[in-house]
C-alpha positions, 0 to 999 in steps of 0.5 A: 859827636866829639867830647873834650875834658881837660882831665879825666881817669880813663877815656875808655871808661867814660866814652860809653856815656859820651856815646849815650848822650849822642844817642847811642847809635852813632859814632862818638869820641872823648879826648883829652890831654891829661888822663890819670889812669890810662891803660894798655893791653892787659891793664897795663898803666899808660904813662903820659906827661899831662898837657903834652900828649893825646888821649882819646877813646872812640865808640864805634856802633857795630850794626850787624856785628859778626866776630869773625870780621873784628879782627879785619876792622882791628887792622884797618883802624891800626892803619888808619891811626898809623897814617894819620901819624905818618903825615908828620914823621915817617917810618912808623911800624905796626908792632903786633897787635896794636903798638905804633913804633918808630925805630923800635921805640913806642910812639903810640898804643891802641886798645880794642874792646868789644862792649855791649851785647846783641840785645843792647847792640855791640860797640867797638870801644878803641883806645888811642894814646899818642906821644905827641910833645913829651920829650923825656921818657926815662924809667919806662919799661920799654923805649919810647919817643914821640912826634916831636922828638921824630920830627922836631916840631910841636903839635897841636893836639886838637889838629892831630885829634881830627887828623886821627878821626878822619882816617878812623872814619874813612877806614870803618865806613870801608869796612861797614861797606865790606867787612870781609875785605882782606886788603885791610890785612894786606895794608897791616901785614906791609907795615909789620915791624920785623916781618920776616925777621927774627924776634924773641917772644915769650909765651903765656906759660913763660917760655922764651922762644926765638922765630920769624914773623911771617905776618897776620892772618885773617883772625888777627892771629900772629904767624910765627916760624920757630922750630921748624913749624908755624904757629898762629897765636892769638893775642894774649898767647904771646908777647914780642919782646925783642926784635933781634934783626935790630941788633 
């Protein structure tokens, strides 16, 4: 079921209530065009101009939750969002783990959170923020862009939401049928920004390192070649700062 509100704090906080209203056993989504307390990875604030961008959270019940397959689901859903947006501009890529970027500027951010327990049932709560019709992105900590900036066309936010949901539904259905399908990982790696290129990164201890992105493994870990060795980093262990290959 699809729910809409003109304004809210965070769709990620409210979509579980919507899911319960829908019976709790089926996918549900909440969308708004004005989010006042949006958040991204590691609780970073998500800034968006009211009425010009899409904020949405999708609740996907996990009927047979096996944590070892969750990273493949995350990859499949990330690729699905990219394909939905790629119908408008082109050349969108994934910055590990869940940012969608165009020419090094952030276009959309995804937040994946597994909620619930084994007794009440687990679900993937997926937050999606898309810069759609905003054109001014001054005073942000990183470069950003929008569908309007890229394509020169204003986009209907409700149509955009429907396109994303259709692609997500197809990917989720495919994952439910075959949760260990490494095709999700292969598609993700093919669309990874700066793969086989040089990056500057910061570890969780604050160390700045440079190295080459080799891809992502089935556990969702970033394979990073630095100092003549390959290390596998889980999300939170390392943050990609700059794509040095673009210099």
